[in-house]
N, C-alpha and C positions, 0 to 999 in steps of 0.2 A: 504493498499499498503506500504510495506516495501523497504527501501531503500538497496541496496548493502554493505556490506562492503568497497567494493572500495569507494562508495561515501560518506559513513559515515567517513573514512579514508581521504579522501579529503576534506571535511567539516573540520577536527579536523586540518590537517596541516594549511590551511586557517587562521583558528582563531588562532593558536599558533602563527603564523608568525604575524597576526594583533596585537596580543598582546605582540609582541617583535619586536617593531620597532625599526630602526636606526643601526643594527647589522644582519649578515650572521647568519642562523639557520643551522645547520646541520641535516640530517636525523636521525645520531644516537640521538642526544637530543630530536629529537622528539618521538622516538622509546620508549627511557628511559621513557620518561613525562608520554605518553599514555601506556604503555606497549604492544607496536606492533611491529611485526617483521619486520625489516631491508628491506627484501626481498620485503614484500608486499608495504611499503613505497616508495621505489625506483620507482615501476611501477607508482604509485600514481604522485610521484613528477613529473616523465617524465610528464605522461599527463596533469598534472596542467602546466607545462613549454610549452608543445606544444600548449595547448590553449591560452596561453599567460597570464596567472594569476600569474604565479611566473617567478624570474630570479634566474638562477642558476650561480654560477660561480666555476670553476672547481681549482683544486690544493690545494696546501696547505694555511691553511687560508680560503678556499673557504666553499660555503654554498649555502643559497637561502634566499629570501626576497620576498616580494610581489611586482609586475609589479607596482600597484598601489596603489591608499590610498583604505582603506576598504570602504569608503563611495561609490566607484566608483564600487565595485566587487558586481554583483546582486544574491543572492542565488538562485533564479529560475534558471539562467543561469549556473551557477556552477552546478547544481543538472544534467540539460538535458546535460550540458559537459562531466559528469563523470559517468552518470547511461545509460550502454549501453540498455537496453532492458525497456521500460516504458509499456510494456504490461501487464496489469491487469489480463486478462484472454486469455486462447488459443485463443479466436475467433479474438484477436487484431492482432494476428501473422500471417505471409505469409506462414508459414510451413503446414502440414498435419491437417485439422480440422475434429477430432473425434466426437465433441457435435452434437447428436441429433436434438438438439434446434434451430441448427443456422439458417436453412431457415426463421424461422417465431419469433424468437427472440426479445424480446424488451430489455432484460437485457443489451445488446451491446451499446446501446445508453446512458444507465443510468449509466454505469460505464465509458463511454466516457466522458461524464459529470462530474463525480467524480474526474476523472485524470485531466481534463481541471481545475476544481476549486482547487485541491490540488496544482497544478503549478501556477495559478494566486497566490494562497496565498504566495506562496515561492517567487513570482515577486515583492512582497510589500515589500520585505526585504532587506537591504544590510549587507555585511560583518560586518560595523559598527553595526549595530543592535543587533548582536548575539555575540559579541566578549567578554561578559560575563565580571565578574569582579573578581579581585584576592580572593582567599578562603581565605586569610589573612588579606583582606583589602576590607569589605564590602562596603566600603562608595567610592571605586574607586582608580584610580593611579596607578602607573607602578609597576609591581612585579620585582624581582630580577630575573636574568636569569635562565630559566628553570623553573621558577613557573608554576603550572599547575591552571588554573584559572577556575572558576565554572561561569554557565550561570548565567546571573542576568534575570531581570522580562523584558521580551521584550515589548518594547513599540508598542501599538496599533497604526495600519499605516492607512492612509485614504483607507477607502472602506473596512476594515476589520470589521468583525463582532464580537459582544464581544461573549465570551463563556457563 
């Protein structure tokens, strides 16, 4: 399963905001940090605001911040709220079905289980688990404004299977 760029950018925005608490962040700052076009980020920020993940402040000195602490933002929910189509195969959709195996196919149930497990894994993590550490400070701590962070090792959550 591959997430859309929209969901990827949504996760990046959430991570960036979590890594830079206590101040308003602009779309331009995130766009520069991650080399993402402003136009894409405007759509992402709009959706995150609609879904209640961020608070936006308009006008001079405006920007955005998380609406709640990173511990309260579930990754599985964020992905569900930003990924428009979680259909793994054509047979998941409601549109035209062209697969000749569809009437007797057992693959759909396997793929449904895979999607369920994919989302269940994401449900075990909060934004605080994936915030990462500053690239220049592997021991942790807060970076300077505009610092791009790299992911740290993600702790195993209850129910997570070791790789």
